[in-house]
C-alpha positions as a LaTeX table, in Angstrom:
\begin{tabular}{lrrr}
\hline
Residue & $x$ (\AA) & $y$ (\AA) & $z$ (\AA) \\
\hline
Met1 & 0.54 & 30.98 & 0.52 \\
Gly2 & $-2.64$ & 32.28 & 1.09 \\
Asn3 & $-2.54$ & 32.55 & 5.06 \\
Pro4 & 1.61 & 33.34 & 6.12 \\
Lys5 & 0.25 & 33.03 & 10.09 \\
Ala6 & $-1.50$ & 29.84 & 9.45 \\
Phe7 & 1.96 & 27.86 & 10.72 \\
Leu8 & 2.47 & 29.22 & 13.71 \\
Glu9 & $-1.12$ & 30.01 & 15.20 \\
Ile10 & $-2.63$ & 26.86 & 13.49 \\
His11 & $-1.76$ & 22.82 & 15.13 \\
Arg12 & $-1.89$ & 19.71 & 13.44 \\
Gln13 & $-4.93$ & 18.27 & 13.39 \\
Glu14 & $-5.35$ & 14.65 & 11.90 \\
Ala15 & $-9.30$ & 13.67 & 11.86 \\
Gly16 & $-8.75$ & 10.36 & 13.65 \\
Tyr17 & $-9.78$ & 6.69 & 13.51 \\
Arg18 & $-13.30$ & 4.87 & 14.73 \\
Pro19 & $-13.79$ & 4.50 & 18.55 \\
Ile20 & $-12.05$ & 1.01 & 18.77 \\
His21 & $-15.11$ & $-0.25$ & 20.18 \\
Asp22 & $-17.20$ & 0.44 & 17.11 \\
Arg23 & $-14.89$ & $-0.61$ & 14.22 \\
Ile24 & $-13.50$ & $-3.84$ & 15.24 \\
His25 & $-17.46$ & $-5.19$ & 14.80 \\
Asp26 & $-17.02$ & $-4.52$ & 11.04 \\
Phe27 & $-14.73$ & $-3.81$ & 7.91 \\
Gly28 & $-15.84$ & $-0.51$ & 7.74 \\
Glu29 & $-13.15$ & 2.14 & 6.93 \\
Val30 & $-11.51$ & 3.33 & 10.17 \\
Glu31 & $-10.51$ & 7.12 & 8.78 \\
Gln32 & $-13.32$ & 9.58 & 10.38 \\
Thr33 & $-12.74$ & 12.89 & 8.07 \\
Leu34 & $-12.74$ & 16.43 & 9.04 \\
Asn35 & $-15.23$ & 19.03 & 8.28 \\
Thr36 & $-14.79$ & 21.61 & 5.19 \\
His37 & $-14.01$ & 23.94 & 7.58 \\
Gln38 & $-11.06$ & 22.68 & 9.61 \\
Arg39 & $-9.81$ & 20.79 & 6.49 \\
Arg40 & $-9.11$ & 24.38 & 5.22 \\
Glu41 & $-7.54$ & 26.07 & 8.30 \\
Gln42 & $-5.24$ & 22.58 & 7.88 \\
Ala43 & $-4.26$ & 23.31 & 4.71 \\
Ser44 & $-3.63$ & 26.67 & 5.56 \\
Arg45 & $-0.86$ & 25.66 & 7.14 \\
Cys46 & 1.29 & 24.94 & 4.57 \\
Met47 & 4.29 & 27.41 & 3.82 \\
Asp48 & 4.46 & 27.03 & 0.35 \\
Cys49 & 8.22 & 26.80 & 1.02 \\
Gly50 & 11.08 & 28.13 & $-0.88$ \\
Val51 & 12.35 & 24.77 & $-1.09$ \\
Pro52 & 9.61 & 22.58 & $-1.52$ \\
Phe53 & 11.01 & 19.03 & 0.20 \\
Cys54 & 7.48 & 17.88 & 0.16 \\
His55 & 7.23 & 17.77 & $-3.59$ \\
Trp56 & 10.95 & 16.56 & $-3.79$ \\
Ala57 & 10.23 & 13.09 & $-1.71$ \\
Cys58 & 7.00 & 12.61 & $-3.11$ \\
Pro59 & 7.44 & 9.93 & $-5.94$ \\
Leu60 & 4.40 & 11.44 & $-8.07$ \\
Gly61 & 5.92 & 14.79 & $-7.42$ \\
Asn62 & 2.95 & 15.86 & $-5.85$ \\
Lys63 & 2.60 & 19.71 & $-6.14$ \\
Ala64 & 1.12 & 19.73 & $-2.53$ \\
Pro65 & 1.98 & 23.46 & $-2.07$ \\
Glu66 & $-0.60$ & 24.65 & $-5.21$ \\
Trp67 & $-3.31$ & 22.49 & $-3.84$ \\
Asn68 & $-2.76$ & 23.18 & $-0.96$ \\
Asp69 & $-3.20$ & 26.71 & $-1.14$ \\
Ala70 & $-6.02$ & 26.47 & $-3.21$ \\
Leu71 & $-8.11$ & 24.01 & $-1.04$ \\
Tyr72 & $-7.40$ & 26.71 & 1.80 \\
Lys73 & $-9.17$ & 29.48 & $-0.51$ \\
Gly74 & $-12.21$ & 27.07 & $-1.59$ \\
Asp75 & $-10.99$ & 26.81 & $-5.11$ \\
Trp76 & $-11.96$ & 22.82 & $-4.69$ \\
Glu77 & $-12.20$ & 22.61 & $-8.74$ \\
Leu78 & $-8.53$ & 24.08 & $-8.99$ \\
Ala79 & $-7.52$ & 21.45 & $-5.93$ \\
Tyr80 & $-8.48$ & 18.92 & $-7.73$ \\
Glu81 & $-6.93$ & 19.98 & $-11.04$ \\
Leu82 & $-3.52$ & 20.63 & $-9.55$ \\
Leu83 & $-4.00$ & 16.86 & $-7.90$ \\
Thr84 & $-4.53$ & 14.92 & $-10.40$ \\
Ser85 & $-1.98$ & 16.66 & $-12.66$ \\
Thr86 & 0.58 & 14.08 & $-10.84$ \\
Asn87 & $-1.44$ & 12.00 & $-9.49$ \\
Pro88 & $-3.99$ & 9.70 & $-11.45$ \\
Phe89 & $-5.62$ & 8.24 & $-8.24$ \\
Pro90 & $-5.37$ & 10.19 & $-5.62$ \\
Glu91 & $-8.65$ & 8.34 & $-3.62$ \\
Phe92 & $-6.03$ & 5.41 & $-3.16$ \\
Thr93 & $-2.78$ & 7.26 & $-2.31$ \\
Gly94 & $-4.98$ & 9.89 & $-0.27$ \\
Arg95 & $-5.93$ & 6.70 & 1.87 \\
Ile96 & $-3.45$ & 4.54 & 2.08 \\
Cys97 & 0.02 & 6.17 & 1.28 \\
Pro98 & 2.50 & 6.54 & 3.93 \\
Ala99 & 2.77 & 10.24 & 3.03 \\
Leu100 & 6.73 & 10.42 & 2.42 \\
Cys101 & 6.01 & 14.32 & 2.01 \\
Glu102 & 5.09 & 14.70 & 5.45 \\
Lys103 & 8.12 & 13.45 & 6.69 \\
Ala104 & 9.68 & 15.93 & 4.67 \\
Cys105 & 7.59 & 18.66 & 5.02 \\
Val106 & 9.47 & 21.27 & 6.79 \\
Leu107 & 7.15 & 21.99 & 9.52 \\
Asn108 & 7.66 & 18.16 & 10.62 \\
Leu109 & 11.31 & 18.97 & 11.07 \\
Phe110 & 10.93 & 21.95 & 12.90 \\
Asn111 & 8.14 & 21.15 & 14.86 \\
His112 & 7.01 & 17.96 & 14.08 \\
Glu113 & 3.74 & 18.81 & 13.20 \\
Ala114 & 3.78 & 18.82 & 9.10 \\
Thr115 & 0.85 & 19.78 & 6.95 \\
Thr116 & $-1.90$ & 16.93 & 6.28 \\
Asn117 & $-0.94$ & 16.08 & 2.37 \\
Arg118 & $-2.54$ & 12.68 & 2.52 \\
Glu119 & $-6.01$ & 13.41 & 4.35 \\
Asp120 & $-5.79$ & 17.26 & 2.60 \\
Glu121 & $-5.82$ & 14.95 & $-1.09$ \\
Cys122 & $-8.20$ & 12.50 & $-0.37$ \\
Ala123 & $-10.79$ & 15.75 & 0.86 \\
Ile124 & $-10.07$ & 16.82 & $-2.66$ \\
Ile125 & $-10.41$ & 14.00 & $-4.76$ \\
Glu126 & $-13.68$ & 13.03 & $-2.50$ \\
Ala127 & $-15.15$ & 16.51 & $-3.39$ \\
Ala128 & $-14.40$ & 16.37 & $-6.66$ \\
Phe129 & $-16.61$ & 13.18 & $-7.41$ \\
Arg130 & $-18.99$ & 14.79 & $-5.02$ \\
Glu131 & $-19.37$ & 17.83 & $-6.95$ \\
Gly132 & $-19.11$ & 16.18 & $-10.46$ \\
Tyr133 & $-15.96$ & 17.98 & $-11.90$ \\
Ile134 & $-14.52$ & 14.27 & $-12.45$ \\
Gln135 & $-16.25$ & 13.55 & $-16.36$ \\
Pro136 & $-14.62$ & 10.35 & $-18.81$ \\
His137 & $-12.58$ & 11.76 & $-21.17$ \\
Gln138 & $-12.35$ & 9.88 & $-24.84$ \\
Pro139 & $-8.80$ & 10.80 & $-26.11$ \\
Val140 & $-8.09$ & 11.09 & $-30.21$ \\
Arg141 & $-7.01$ & 7.69 & $-30.81$ \\
Asn142 & $-3.37$ & 7.27 & $-32.41$ \\
Gly143 & $-3.55$ & 3.70 & $-34.10$ \\
Lys144 & $-2.01$ & 1.91 & $-32.19$ \\
His145 & $-2.50$ & $-1.06$ & $-29.45$ \\
Val146 & $-0.42$ & $-1.72$ & $-25.88$ \\
Ala147 & $-1.18$ & $-4.59$ & $-23.86$ \\
Val148 & $-0.64$ & $-4.08$ & $-19.83$ \\
Ile149 & $-0.30$ & $-7.71$ & $-17.90$ \\
Gly150 & $-1.88$ & $-6.88$ & $-14.20$ \\
Ala151 & $-4.08$ & $-4.53$ & $-12.91$ \\
Gly152 & $-2.17$ & $-3.09$ & $-10.18$ \\
Pro153 & $-1.49$ & 0.02 & $-9.07$ \\
Ala154 & 1.34 & 0.23 & $-11.42$ \\
Gly155 & $-0.56$ & $-1.84$ & $-14.20$ \\
Leu156 & $-3.26$ & 0.60 & $-13.90$ \\
Ala157 & $-1.27$ & 4.09 & $-13.69$ \\
Ala158 & 0.74 & 2.80 & $-17.21$ \\
Ala159 & $-2.77$ & 1.83 & $-18.55$ \\
Asn160 & $-4.24$ & 5.35 & $-17.77$ \\
Ala161 & $-0.92$ & 7.40 & $-18.98$ \\
Leu162 & $-0.78$ & 5.51 & $-21.68$ \\
Asn163 & $-4.83$ & 5.91 & $-23.09$ \\
Gln164 & $-4.68$ & 9.52 & $-22.77$ \\
Met165 & $-1.44$ & 9.54 & $-24.55$ \\
Gly166 & $-4.11$ & 7.91 & $-27.67$ \\
Tyr167 & $-3.34$ & 4.50 & $-27.45$ \\
Ala168 & $-6.10$ & 1.57 & $-27.14$ \\
Val169 & $-5.31$ & $-0.16$ & $-24.00$ \\
Thr170 & $-6.29$ & $-3.77$ & $-22.93$ \\
Ile171 & $-5.31$ & $-4.57$ & $-19.39$ \\
Phe172 & $-4.87$ & $-8.76$ & $-18.59$ \\
Glu173 & $-5.81$ & $-9.52$ & $-15.17$ \\
Lys174 & $-4.96$ & $-12.96$ & $-13.72$ \\
Asp175 & $-7.60$ & $-12.40$ & $-11.03$ \\
Glu176 & $-11.70$ & $-11.88$ & $-11.18$ \\
Ala177 & $-11.09$ & $-8.21$ & $-10.76$ \\
Ala178 & $-8.66$ & $-5.21$ & $-10.66$ \\
Gly179 & $-6.65$ & $-3.73$ & $-8.02$ \\
Gly180 & $-4.07$ & $-6.16$ & $-7.56$ \\
Leu181 & $-2.90$ & $-5.88$ & $-3.85$ \\
Leu182 & $-5.18$ & $-2.66$ & $-3.40$ \\
Arg183 & $-8.14$ & $-5.09$ & $-3.86$ \\
Tyr184 & $-6.61$ & $-8.29$ & $-2.01$ \\
Gly185 & $-4.25$ & $-7.39$ & 0.30 \\
Ile186 & $-5.02$ & $-4.70$ & 2.27 \\
Pro187 & $-8.15$ & $-4.83$ & 4.19 \\
Asn188 & $-11.34$ & $-3.16$ & 3.99 \\
Phe189 & $-11.03$ & $-0.92$ & 6.86 \\
Lys190 & $-8.55$ & 0.47 & 5.59 \\
Leu191 & $-9.55$ & 0.95 & 1.50 \\
Asn192 & $-13.19$ & 0.10 & 0.66 \\
Lys193 & $-12.86$ & $-1.92$ & $-2.60$ \\
Ala194 & $-16.02$ & $-0.06$ & $-4.16$ \\
Ile195 & $-13.58$ & 3.26 & $-3.94$ \\
Ile196 & $-11.02$ & 1.29 & $-6.79$ \\
Asp197 & $-14.59$ & $-0.04$ & $-8.52$ \\
Arg198 & $-15.44$ & 3.62 & $-8.88$ \\
Arg199 & $-12.19$ & 4.82 & $-10.83$ \\
Ile200 & $-11.79$ & 1.41 & $-12.91$ \\
Ser201 & $-16.11$ & 2.24 & $-14.17$ \\
Ile202 & $-14.22$ & 5.55 & $-15.38$ \\
Leu203 & $-11.36$ & 3.83 & $-16.73$ \\
Glu204 & $-13.29$ & 1.77 & $-18.82$ \\
Gln205 & $-15.60$ & 4.62 & $-20.27$ \\
Glu206 & $-12.45$ & 6.17 & $-20.81$ \\
Gly207 & $-12.30$ & 2.97 & $-23.40$ \\
Ile208 & $-10.09$ & 0.71 & $-21.31$ \\
Glu209 & $-10.15$ & $-3.00$ & $-22.10$ \\
Phe210 & $-10.37$ & $-5.19$ & $-19.54$ \\
Arg211 & $-10.01$ & $-8.71$ & $-19.72$ \\
Phe212 & $-10.21$ & $-10.84$ & $-16.25$ \\
Asn213 & $-9.13$ & $-14.38$ & $-15.18$ \\
Thr214 & $-6.64$ & $-14.25$ & $-17.98$ \\
Glu215 & $-3.26$ & $-15.31$ & $-17.22$ \\
Ile216 & $-0.66$ & $-14.20$ & $-19.46$ \\
Ser217 & 2.33 & $-16.58$ & $-19.10$ \\
His218 & 3.40 & $-15.50$ & $-22.59$ \\
Phe219 & 2.45 & $-13.76$ & $-25.89$ \\
Ser220 & 1.93 & $-15.74$ & $-28.76$ \\
His221 & 0.57 & $-13.17$ & $-31.30$ \\
Glu222 & 3.28 & $-10.15$ & $-29.89$ \\
Ser223 & 2.71 & $-8.48$ & $-33.46$ \\
Asp224 & $-1.23$ & $-7.89$ & $-32.29$ \\
Tyr225 & 0.40 & $-4.99$ & $-29.88$ \\
Ser226 & 2.82 & $-2.37$ & $-30.80$ \\
Ala227 & 4.19 & $-2.70$ & $-27.27$ \\
Ile228 & 3.46 & $-5.01$ & $-23.60$ \\
Val229 & 3.75 & $-3.56$ & $-20.48$ \\
Ile230 & 4.41 & $-6.14$ & $-17.31$ \\
Ala231 & 3.01 & $-5.29$ & $-13.97$ \\
Thr232 & 2.49 & $-8.43$ & $-12.21$ \\
Gly233 & 3.67 & $-7.34$ & $-8.95$ \\
Thr234 & 5.71 & $-9.70$ & $-7.03$ \\
Pro235 & 2.98 & $-13.07$ & $-6.57$ \\
Thr236 & 5.96 & $-14.93$ & $-4.38$ \\
Ala237 & 6.28 & $-14.58$ & $-0.82$ \\
Arg238 & 8.94 & $-15.38$ & 1.88 \\
Asp239 & 8.59 & $-18.54$ & 3.17 \\
Leu240 & 9.76 & $-19.57$ & 6.87 \\
Pro241 & 10.95 & $-23.16$ & 5.24 \\
Ile242 & 10.92 & $-24.79$ & 9.63 \\
Pro243 & 10.35 & $-27.70$ & 10.75 \\
Gly244 & 6.24 & $-27.69$ & 11.29 \\
Arg245 & 5.64 & $-25.78$ & 7.91 \\
Asp246 & 3.31 & $-28.19$ & 6.36 \\
Leu247 & 0.78 & $-28.14$ & 9.90 \\
Lys248 & $-2.34$ & $-26.94$ & 9.18 \\
Gly249 & $-2.91$ & $-23.01$ & 10.68 \\
Val250 & 0.31 & $-21.95$ & 9.16 \\
His251 & $-0.26$ & $-19.55$ & 5.93 \\
Phe252 & 1.07 & $-16.53$ & 4.15 \\
Ala253 & $-0.72$ & $-13.55$ & 5.08 \\
Leu254 & $-1.96$ & $-12.53$ & 2.00 \\
Glu255 & $-3.92$ & $-16.17$ & 1.87 \\
Leu256 & $-5.96$ & $-14.05$ & 4.96 \\
Leu257 & $-6.58$ & $-11.19$ & 3.36 \\
Ala258 & $-7.05$ & $-12.07$ & $-0.30$ \\
Gln259 & $-9.83$ & $-14.41$ & 1.29 \\
Gln260 & $-11.32$ & $-11.98$ & 3.66 \\
Asn261 & $-11.68$ & $-9.32$ & 1.31 \\
Arg262 & $-12.91$ & $-12.18$ & $-1.36$ \\
Val263 & $-15.59$ & $-12.99$ & 1.07 \\
Leu264 & $-17.09$ & $-9.74$ & 1.80 \\
Ala265 & $-17.60$ & $-9.49$ & $-2.20$ \\
Gly266 & $-19.75$ & $-11.97$ & $-1.61$ \\
Lys267 & $-18.10$ & $-14.83$ & $-2.78$ \\
Glu268 & $-18.04$ & $-18.60$ & $-0.43$ \\
Phe269 & $-15.87$ & $-20.98$ & 0.70 \\
Ala270 & $-16.30$ & $-24.39$ & 2.00 \\
Lys271 & $-16.06$ & $-24.64$ & 5.60 \\
Glu272 & $-12.37$ & $-26.55$ & 5.30 \\
Glu273 & $-11.26$ & $-23.91$ & 3.14 \\
Arg274 & $-11.74$ & $-21.04$ & 5.21 \\
Ile275 & $-9.08$ & $-19.58$ & 6.90 \\
Thr276 & $-10.86$ & $-17.68$ & 10.17 \\
Ala277 & $-9.23$ & $-16.71$ & 13.58 \\
Lys278 & $-12.50$ & $-16.99$ & 15.17 \\
Gly279 & $-11.55$ & $-17.98$ & 19.05 \\
Lys280 & $-8.13$ & $-18.41$ & 17.98 \\
Asp281 & $-4.00$ & $-17.60$ & 19.56 \\
Val282 & $-3.21$ & $-15.73$ & 16.27 \\
Leu283 & 0.74 & $-15.02$ & 15.83 \\
Val284 & 1.96 & $-13.05$ & 12.95 \\
Ile285 & 5.39 & $-13.25$ & 11.63 \\
Gly286 & 6.58 & $-9.85$ & 10.33 \\
Gly287 & 6.67 & $-6.13$ & 11.61 \\
Gly288 & 5.27 & $-4.86$ & 8.37 \\
Asp289 & 2.14 & $-3.20$ & 7.05 \\
Thr290 & 0.82 & $-6.80$ & 6.01 \\
Gly291 & 1.23 & $-7.52$ & 9.66 \\
Ser292 & $-0.55$ & $-5.15$ & 10.67 \\
Asp293 & $-3.37$ & $-5.45$ & 8.59 \\
Cys294 & $-3.71$ & $-9.42$ & 9.06 \\
Ile295 & $-3.44$ & $-7.90$ & 13.39 \\
Gly296 & $-6.84$ & $-5.76$ & 12.45 \\
Thr297 & $-8.31$ & $-8.66$ & 9.85 \\
Ala298 & $-8.08$ & $-11.13$ & 12.91 \\
His299 & $-9.60$ & $-9.11$ & 15.54 \\
Arg300 & $-12.63$ & $-8.49$ & 13.23 \\
Gln301 & $-13.11$ & $-12.42$ & 12.73 \\
Gly302 & $-13.05$ & $-12.59$ & 16.49 \\
Ala303 & $-8.95$ & $-13.79$ & 17.17 \\
Lys304 & $-8.88$ & $-14.91$ & 21.28 \\
Ser305 & $-5.82$ & $-12.91$ & 20.98 \\
Val306 & $-2.99$ & $-11.86$ & 18.82 \\
Thr307 & 0.77 & $-11.71$ & 18.81 \\
Gln308 & 3.00 & $-10.03$ & 16.65 \\
Ile309 & 6.78 & $-10.85$ & 16.40 \\
Glu310 & 9.50 & $-9.31$ & 14.22 \\
Ile311 & 13.40 & $-10.52$ & 13.89 \\
Met312 & 14.92 & $-7.23$ & 13.35 \\
Pro313 & 15.40 & $-4.91$ & 17.12 \\
Lys314 & 12.80 & $-2.51$ & 18.04 \\
Pro315 & 12.53 & 0.76 & 16.02 \\
Val316 & 13.64 & 4.36 & 17.89 \\
Glu317 & 10.13 & 5.55 & 19.36 \\
Gly318 & 9.08 & 9.20 & 19.11 \\
Pro319 & 9.33 & 11.26 & 15.63 \\
Thr320 & 13.06 & 11.21 & 14.72 \\
Asp321 & 16.04 & 8.38 & 14.57 \\
Pro322 & 18.95 & 9.76 & 15.41 \\
Lys323 & 21.26 & 6.53 & 13.61 \\
Asn324 & 18.69 & 7.44 & 10.40 \\
Pro325 & 18.55 & 11.50 & 10.10 \\
Trp326 & 16.81 & 13.71 & 7.50 \\
Pro327 & 16.62 & 13.19 & 4.41 \\
Asn328 & 16.43 & 9.77 & 5.11 \\
Phe329 & 12.53 & 7.93 & 5.95 \\
Pro330 & 12.55 & 8.44 & 9.80 \\
Arg331 & 12.90 & 4.28 & 10.80 \\
Thr332 & 10.54 & 5.05 & 13.84 \\
Leu333 & 7.97 & 2.64 & 15.85 \\
Lys334 & 4.87 & 2.66 & 14.31 \\
Thr335 & 1.88 & 2.08 & 15.73 \\
Thr336 & $-1.31$ & 1.22 & 13.32 \\
Ser337 & $-4.93$ & 1.60 & 13.70 \\
Ser338 & $-5.23$ & $-2.15$ & 13.97 \\
His339 & $-2.38$ & $-2.52$ & 16.86 \\
Glu340 & $-4.32$ & 0.11 & 18.97 \\
Glu341 & $-7.31$ & $-2.56$ & 19.07 \\
Gly342 & $-4.84$ & $-4.89$ & 20.80 \\
Cys343 & $-1.74$ & $-6.82$ & 20.25 \\
Ile344 & 1.32 & $-7.83$ & 22.41 \\
Arg345 & 4.40 & $-6.84$ & 19.92 \\
Arg346 & 7.80 & $-8.37$ & 20.46 \\
Trp347 & 10.98 & $-7.63$ & 18.68 \\
Asn348 & 13.96 & $-9.69$ & 18.52 \\
Ile349 & 12.70 & $-12.84$ & 17.87 \\
Asn350 & 13.56 & $-15.50$ & 15.70 \\
Thr351 & 10.73 & $-18.61$ & 14.81 \\
Leu352 & 12.43 & $-22.31$ & 15.44 \\
Glu353 & 9.59 & $-24.29$ & 14.60 \\
Phe354 & 5.78 & $-24.22$ & 14.38 \\
Leu355 & 4.66 & $-27.34$ & 16.47 \\
Gly356 & 1.37 & $-29.18$ & 16.60 \\
Lys357 & $-0.76$ & $-32.58$ & 17.31 \\
Asp358 & $-2.56$ & $-34.98$ & 15.29 \\
Gly359 & $-1.51$ & $-32.28$ & 12.08 \\
Arg360 & $-2.49$ & $-29.46$ & 13.27 \\
Leu361 & $-0.59$ & $-26.01$ & 15.07 \\
Thr362 & $-0.52$ & $-25.90$ & 18.47 \\
Gly363 & 2.39 & $-23.66$ & 19.19 \\
Val364 & 5.42 & $-22.26$ & 17.87 \\
Lys365 & 9.08 & $-22.53$ & 19.34 \\
Val366 & 10.88 & $-19.13$ & 19.21 \\
Gln367 & 14.25 & $-17.64$ & 20.15 \\
Glu368 & 14.87 & $-14.35$ & 21.42 \\
Ile369 & 18.33 & $-13.15$ & 20.35 \\
Asp370 & 20.39 & $-10.09$ & 20.65 \\
Trp371 & 22.57 & $-8.29$ & 17.54 \\
Glu372 & 25.99 & $-7.76$ & 17.23 \\
Pro373 & 28.04 & $-6.50$ & 14.74 \\
Asn374 & 29.60 & $-8.48$ & 12.44 \\
Pro375 & 34.00 & $-7.77$ & 12.37 \\
Asn376 & 33.90 & $-8.00$ & 8.94 \\
Gly377 & 31.79 & $-5.91$ & 7.97 \\
Gly378 & 27.84 & $-5.78$ & 6.41 \\
Arg379 & 24.95 & $-7.57$ & 8.19 \\
Pro380 & 25.27 & $-7.66$ & 11.82 \\
Leu381 & 25.70 & $-11.34$ & 13.27 \\
Met382 & 22.51 & $-13.04$ & 14.94 \\
Val383 & 23.26 & $-14.28$ & 18.63 \\
Glu384 & 21.13 & $-16.02$ & 20.84 \\
Lys385 & 19.85 & $-15.21$ & 23.91 \\
Gly386 & 18.47 & $-16.85$ & 26.63 \\
Lys387 & 16.00 & $-20.13$ & 26.23 \\
Pro388 & 13.56 & $-20.63$ & 23.62 \\
Glu389 & 10.22 & $-20.73$ & 24.52 \\
Ile390 & 6.93 & $-21.45$ & 23.10 \\
Ile391 & 4.12 & $-19.40$ & 22.10 \\
Lys392 & 0.83 & $-20.81$ & 21.84 \\
Ala393 & $-0.81$ & $-20.70$ & 18.24 \\
Glu394 & $-3.36$ & $-22.15$ & 16.05 \\
Leu395 & $-3.14$ & $-19.63$ & 13.33 \\
Val396 & 0.34 & $-18.49$ & 12.18 \\
Leu397 & 0.58 & $-15.71$ & 9.41 \\
Leu398 & 3.93 & $-15.30$ & 7.69 \\
Ala399 & 4.18 & $-11.86$ & 6.90 \\
Met400 & 7.45 & $-11.65$ & 5.87 \\
Gly401 & 7.48 & $-9.67$ & 3.29 \\
Phe402 & 7.95 & $-10.90$ & $-0.55$ \\
Leu403 & 10.64 & $-12.34$ & $-2.99$ \\
Lys404 & 11.61 & $-9.65$ & $-5.99$ \\
Pro405 & 10.59 & $-11.60$ & $-9.52$ \\
Glu406 & 13.07 & $-12.60$ & $-11.78$ \\
His407 & 12.75 & $-12.14$ & $-15.62$ \\
Pro408 & 14.14 & $-13.21$ & $-18.93$ \\
Glu409 & 15.30 & $-10.82$ & $-21.63$ \\
Tyr410 & 12.05 & $-9.03$ & $-23.02$ \\
Pro411 & 11.78 & $-7.99$ & $-26.58$ \\
Lys412 & 12.64 & $-4.04$ & $-26.99$ \\
Asn413 & 9.25 & $-3.98$ & $-27.11$ \\
Met414 & 8.04 & $-5.08$ & $-23.75$ \\
Phe415 & 8.54 & $-2.96$ & $-20.77$ \\
Ile416 & 8.31 & $-3.80$ & $-16.70$ \\
Cys417 & 7.17 & $-1.48$ & $-14.35$ \\
Gly418 & 5.76 & $-1.53$ & $-10.96$ \\
Asp419 & 6.88 & $-4.20$ & $-8.09$ \\
Ala420 & 7.38 & $-6.35$ & $-10.83$ \\
Ala421 & 10.55 & $-4.30$ & $-11.72$ \\
Asn422 & 11.65 & $-3.51$ & $-8.37$ \\
Gly423 & 10.60 & $-5.20$ & $-5.91$ \\
Ala424 & 7.65 & $-5.01$ & $-3.04$ \\
Ser425 & 7.72 & $-1.55$ & $-2.50$ \\
Leu426 & 4.65 & 1.54 & $-1.52$ \\
Val427 & 2.10 & 1.83 & $-3.51$ \\
Val428 & 2.80 & 5.26 & $-4.70$ \\
Arg429 & 6.35 & 4.05 & $-6.34$ \\
Ala430 & 4.25 & 1.59 & $-8.05$ \\
Met431 & 2.06 & 4.36 & $-9.69$ \\
Ala432 & 5.22 & 6.39 & $-10.36$ \\
Ser433 & 6.77 & 3.61 & $-11.76$ \\
Gly434 & 3.76 & 2.65 & $-14.12$ \\
Ile435 & 3.67 & 6.49 & $-15.28$ \\
Asp436 & 7.46 & 6.80 & $-16.01$ \\
Thr437 & 7.19 & 3.56 & $-17.84$ \\
Ala438 & 4.52 & 4.76 & $-20.02$ \\
Arg439 & 6.53 & 7.81 & $-20.69$ \\
Lys440 & 9.10 & 5.06 & $-22.16$ \\
Val441 & 6.69 & 3.19 & $-23.91$ \\
Asn442 & 5.53 & 6.36 & $-26.12$ \\
Gln443 & 9.19 & 7.44 & $-26.53$ \\
Phe444 & 9.52 & 3.96 & $-27.53$ \\
Leu445 & 6.93 & 4.18 & $-30.18$ \\
Thr446 & 7.01 & 7.26 & $-31.19$ \\
Gly447 & 10.69 & 8.05 & $-30.92$ \\
Lys448 & 10.34 & 11.18 & $-29.42$ \\
\hline
\end{tabular}
């Protein structure tokens, strides 16, 4: 702990976002950065707690106190080595992780001014790239070949770990480029895709083979691979099968997000294929991060208005939730950069019907509801409140989550990881699952 009084003298300072009037006109990353002096000051606030709850809360087990101390002392290379000893891709988590470590930080529990771990790790990895600390490493091969199906965060983490163990690794990816939801689900204004390309280039130089535009339903020559890792994510979005679902203008959130990211990558779509919010009243159904990403994308496409509805009650406003105390993750109201750009937000709203004219969406009939305790226990009961109303909309985006995949019984040399195994979750949890699965593969193949 380099500065034992820093947490008493220095307040938490976040880098913040670019001004709204500037950022809504492009898809550049919205988050700014602090200068080197300010970043080291923020790292000095880490108290190096006797019981580091940040380490406990992080699915990867990141050693935040150690690399924060190195950062404060100006030893960026040591900070990089400590950070990447547990986290293979800090450039991803440093941009899009909800920072479970910060919610568990003792300073957060004390005065709600947690150490800026997420921003600190992003600064460390960007300095490592800038200073040339990151160099491709070719491990000694052990003669065994492993296939990974899916190049999302779980598949990339599993492949990276297995490659470093000496296995020859081939990744099969159904899309035209690697990244999974990192590339096709998360907007560029949160994660510039050049960041993904930079990492994929390193993995290729380290010997990992990528086969794109290759969808694998089964292996006819399992003997070609010593083991197979399934990291196909959660491809099936939760639908809303109500009257009017087939109207033009009702889309899954990822239809919009993936297409927009492909457009930014240079792909062209026919006019009738293009999903755009330009000049339209947009309704986003679902109150999570994917819904928030739809809001920000709609703004940048030139939406006339954006409304977001959620069937569940409004979360508690404030840093803590008395009904969900530590050590649980606080279920409090989250206001993202996209929300700040302008959005009507409503809770306790049930969607009844999509309305249209000549096959095109014109509005959505909704019903305000309440939730009452279930006398038999279990899920609360939904009860109607007031009369149904109509929300004008020419574009509806369904952002209600994803269905957990069901898998058959696989041979012993096949392993499932990430969202494919656990259902939709965080990128950091997918990466942790990929690393853990790589260890299981190694144990299976070596008996150690």
